[in-house]
C-alpha angles and dihedrals in degrees: 000000000000123000124194135176125219108182136286103019097327112133128171123196121192113200117171104313095335125102117202125193125193117200097345100204100165111137105068096016102118090194104054125102092203132105119207095224093053099055125086112189123184093190129028117194118194127198095195146337105267114122094241088063104031085050113144096352095123096048093044094045093049096046092049105028088243126177114239113209114193143134114298100263096043092046087052094053091047091047088057087056088059097263127138108239144169115207125214140178135232106281095014122129132199133181115226130182089261100045143294125309124198124172116214128193121274128185109234137077135273130210136132123226112213123212086265091057093249111146117223120200107233100186127242125354115237148183121232131228109197118185116194130155091005091300126112118218116192118203107185094192112201113336149141118236114277132179097239090070082087091058092046088056095046094045095047113021106223125222098183127019127192109201129182113235100171099107123203095070098023140012116319123218094280097050091041090053091054088050090058089060093050096047096042095204122177089236134006128207122196119226142163098057139115094018094108130015094253089059101042110137141155108241091201086068092057089047090054090052091054105081108165106035138057119264125192118198104203127205120225107273096018122135138188138191115242 
């Protein structure tokens, strides 16, 4: 399995012949190394409906006949845009051909703003537990710190955790460092920072705050085998 990071909250996972994207915000993402036309996802997982997470989902899904897996209301909205979807609920688990997906709670908001500036409610925000090749990846999406992260970590031992550190809209470095203690992952990768002025952060500060767990600061476009 190959895991790569592509700026903001964009994560790509290659398992076997399957390409999985989480929150593919490419167009408008000043940090990313990706080009929409070059990517060929089979699966797209979405944490919530904000534009900087849904990103290029519709274009990517239509061009590649990709399956979009999201919370129920967001999946319904995207299905209306001509996308193949599978809707799920918080706490729900489903086994797919490529692996197992479970949506966890997240404390944030979730809506999509259309080109006409209409705001579409897209249900509850979520985190994602993705289990592939016997490894569990936790993408927290956009969230505040919450105590049940400890339960998530105990219930589903986490190999790789992607946690937001940008502050303002999500956890900042201090709260994210405490989240690591609750989740107890084998390695944590900071995300959702530096894309916009309100979320500019130094990930090294976060790494220094995490004293008892491994932190990997990934450069945009960096990949590793797990």
